[in-house]
C-alpha positions in Angstrom: 9.7 28.2 25.0 7.2 30.6 26.6 3.7 31.1 25.2 4.5 34.4 23.5 7.3 32.6 21.5 5.2 29.9 20.7 2.4 32.3 19.5 4.8 34.1 17.3 6.0 30.9 15.6 2.6 29.6 15.2 1.7 33.2 13.5 4.6 32.7 11.2 3.8 29.2 10.2 0.3 30.3 9.5 1.5 33.2 7.2 4.0 30.7 5.5 1.3 28.2 4.7 -1.2 31.0 3.3 1.7 32.3 1.3 2.4 28.9 -0.5 0.7 28.8 -3.9 1.1 25.1 -4.6 -1.8 22.6 -4.0 -1.6 20.7 -1.0 -2.5 17.1 -0.4 -5.9 16.4 1.2 -4.9 14.6 4.1 -2.1 17.5 5.1 -4.7 20.1 4.6 -7.1 18.1 6.8 -4.4 17.9 9.7 -3.6 21.4 9.2 -7.5 22.4 9.3 -7.8 20.3 12.8 -4.5 21.7 14.3 -5.3 25.2 13.4 -8.8 25.1 15.0 -7.8 23.4 18.3 -4.8 25.8 18.3 -7.0 29.1 17.4 -9.6 27.5 20.1 -12.3 27.8 17.4 -14.9 25.0 17.6 -17.4 26.6 14.8 -18.9 23.8 12.6 -17.5 23.1 9.4 -19.3 25.1 6.6 -18.4 23.1 3.2 -21.1 22.8 1.0 -20.3 19.3 0.7 -21.5 17.0 3.7 -18.7 14.3 3.0 -16.1 17.3 3.3 -17.8 18.2 6.8 -17.7 14.9 7.7 -13.8 14.4 7.3 -13.2 17.8 9.2 -15.4 16.6 11.8 -13.5 13.6 12.2 -10.1 15.3 12.1 -11.2 17.4 15.1 -12.5 14.6 16.8 -9.2 12.7 16.3 -7.4 15.4 18.3 -9.6 16.3 20.9 -7.2 15.5 23.6 -4.5 17.9 22.4 -4.1 21.3 24.3 -3.9 24.6 22.4 -0.4 24.9 23.0 0.4 21.2 21.8 -1.7 22.1 18.8 0.2 25.0 17.9 3.4 23.3 18.2 2.0 20.4 16.0 1.1 22.8 13.2 4.5 24.4 13.5 6.2 21.2 12.9 3.7 20.1 10.1 4.3 23.2 8.2 8.3 23.0 8.9 8.5 19.7 7.6 6.2 20.1 4.8 7.9 23.3 3.5 11.3 21.5 4.1 10.8 18.7 1.8 9.3 21.0 -0.9 12.2 22.9 -1.7 
């Protein structure tokens, strides 16, 4: 898959998750958060008003520090596809 195709599939996965109207499990949200941040090369600090949430987000990012941006996009796509497949 080319980088352009991966980017299109990644953006589609982001749109599908954003359009989903049911609540997500917290662990799933943390994984989505970490892989999204890595895939978009966004290293801004977590900005929740609750320090414990910031700690969880920081830990999630730390756990995937060796993942490349393209790998993060593919994992994000796979997470979305698997989650939505089993929620139908």
